[in-house]
N, C-alpha and C positions, 0 to 999 in steps of 0.2 A: 238564618242564625237567630233571629228574634223569637221565632217559634220554639226553637231548640231551648233557648235560655229560659223562656217562659215555662215550658214543660218541666225543665229541670228544677226551676224555682218552686213551681207548684208541688212537685214530688218531694222536694226537701221540706217545704212547709207541712205537707201531709205527714211526712215521716216524723217530724218534730212533734206535731200534734199528737200523733199515735204514741210516741214514746212518752210524753208528758201524761197522756191519759192512762197508759199502762202503769206508770209509776204511781199515779193517784190511786187507781183501782187496787194495785198490789198492796199499798200501804194500808188501805182500808179493809181488804179481803182477809188479811191475816188476823182480824179480830180488833178489838178495842185497843188503840195505841197506848192508852193509859195503863193498861195492864202490863205493858212492857217497860214503860218509862217512869212510872210513878214509884217513888221509894216505898218500901214496905212500911206499914204502920201509919199511913196517911188516914186522916179522918175522912168520912164520906163528904163533909162539907168542903174540905180542901180538895178533894178529888173533883167536885163539881166546879169549884173556882178554877182549877187547872183546866178542866174540860171547856169551860167558857172562855178562858184566856187563849187557849189554842184554837177556838172555834169549832170544837168537836161536838158541841151541843146543837149545831145547826143541821138541817136536813142535808143529806149527801149531795143532792144537786146544787144546793146553795154553797156547800163547801167546795165543790168542783168549780163553780163559777168564780168564787173568790180566788181559788188557787190559779185558775187559768188566767183570769184578768191580772192578777198580781204578777204573773210571769212577764206580761207585756210592759209592766212598769218597773221591772227589775227587782221586784220583791219576791224572793225565792222562799220566804217563810223561815220558820224556826226549825232546827234539827230536833227531832224527838229525842234522840239519844244524847246529843252533846248540849242540848238546851241553849243554843246560840244561833244567830243568823247563818243560814246556809251560804249566803253571799260571802261572808267572812271566811268560811271553810274553802270556798272556790278560790278566793283571792290568795289564801295562804299557799295553796297547792299549784297555782298557775305557773309560777316561776320554775318549779322543779319539772313540771310537765313539759313546759317549753324547751328547757334544756335537754331533757330526755328525747324529745321529738327531734330536736336539731342534731344531736349526736347520732341518733338512729338514721336520720335522713343522710347525713354526710357519710357515715359508715356504709349504708346500703348503696348509695350512689357510687362511692369509690370502689367498693367490692364488686358491684355489678359491672362497671366499666372495665375493670382489670380482668375479671373472669371472662367478659365478653370479648375483649381483645385477644386474650390467650386462646379462647375457643375458636375465634376466627383465624388466628395464625396457625392452628393445628386442625384445620377443618377436615373432618372425616377420620381423624385418628382417635386413639383411645382417650386422650386428654379432652377432646371435644365431646366425646360420648359421656365421659365422667361428669363434666360441667353441665351438659344439658340434662343428664339424669338427676343431678343434684338440684337444679333449678326446677325441674318438674316436681320432684318430691317436695321441695320447699314451698312451691306454689299450692300443691294439693293438700298439704297438711293444714288442719285448722290452726289459727294463730295461737290460741291458748295452749294447744298440744305442743307446738313448736317452742313456745316460751317456756313451758315447764321442762321440756327436754333440754333446752340450752341452759336452764338454771342448774339442772341436775348434772 
């Protein structure tokens, strides 16, 4: 059991590191972030001050080190687009996300139990086949496609 938990924990840490690294690379690969966030008409001196304030004047590896170490300290940095701490944006949206997750969990559990009982009561009949087919299709569809379909 300990080996299993250790492997899962290491995989989770690796996945988090990979996600954070991909986000960092993606934000830098799209070009100079100041081109996207700086208001038009800024003077070159103001642009350099903004670049220094955001730490974009440092070498890429130094930016990555600051970014990665900051994550361990709970410092998520400033949003380039909203110009405010990312941690504030996370905090604002956490309540709604948790409510949505709770409703989805209760709804899916209730629906799954009811459909499972009905399928078991009508084993081998058309209702069982219908529920099993719907569950296979629901499992096979990508979440984003299913979400868009349900919205429509």
